[in-house]
C-alpha positions, 0 to 999 in steps of 0.5 A, spaced: 500 500 500 502 506 498 501 511 504 503 517 500 497 517 496 493 518 502 490 525 503 494 529 509 489 532 514 484 529 519 479 527 513 479 522 507 479 527 502 483 534 501 483 540 496 486 535 491 481 529 492 479 523 495 483 517 498 483 512 493 482 507 498 476 509 500 469 507 497 462 506 498 460 499 499 453 497 496 454 490 499 453 492 506 448 497 508 446 499 515 440 503 519 443 510 519 439 512 525 432 514 522 435 516 515 434 509 512 438 504 510 445 507 507 451 504 504 457 502 508 464 506 507 469 501 505 477 502 506 481 498 502 487 500 506 484 498 513 480 492 510 474 494 513 467 498 512 463 502 517 457 497 517 462 492 520 465 497 525 457 499 527 456 492 528 462 491 533 461 498 536 469 499 535 475 498 532 480 495 536 488 496 535 493 495 539 488 492 544 484 498 545 478 501 543 479 507 538 474 508 533 466 508 531 463 506 525 461 513 523 468 516 523 469 512 517 462 513 514 463 521 515 470 520 511 474 522 518 480 519 517 482 513 522 488 510 519 492 515 522 496 516 516 499 523 514 495 526 519 
């Protein structure tokens, strides 16, 4: 994986565009808390999606709770690369 293509900053996008590892995933949908069922967001870099995170309630790394699904769905960067 090429970390140099991941945008700088707190989000999966910047003024130059979106992260090439992030995409909408039609295979998995989840209830957006009153907004109907929406597609999940998949990250090829982390190999996970927001529906998976929503189901698990967290993303564990190094033995600790770190993130919720809505961060990746809102394109908030959770990989920590180029922050």
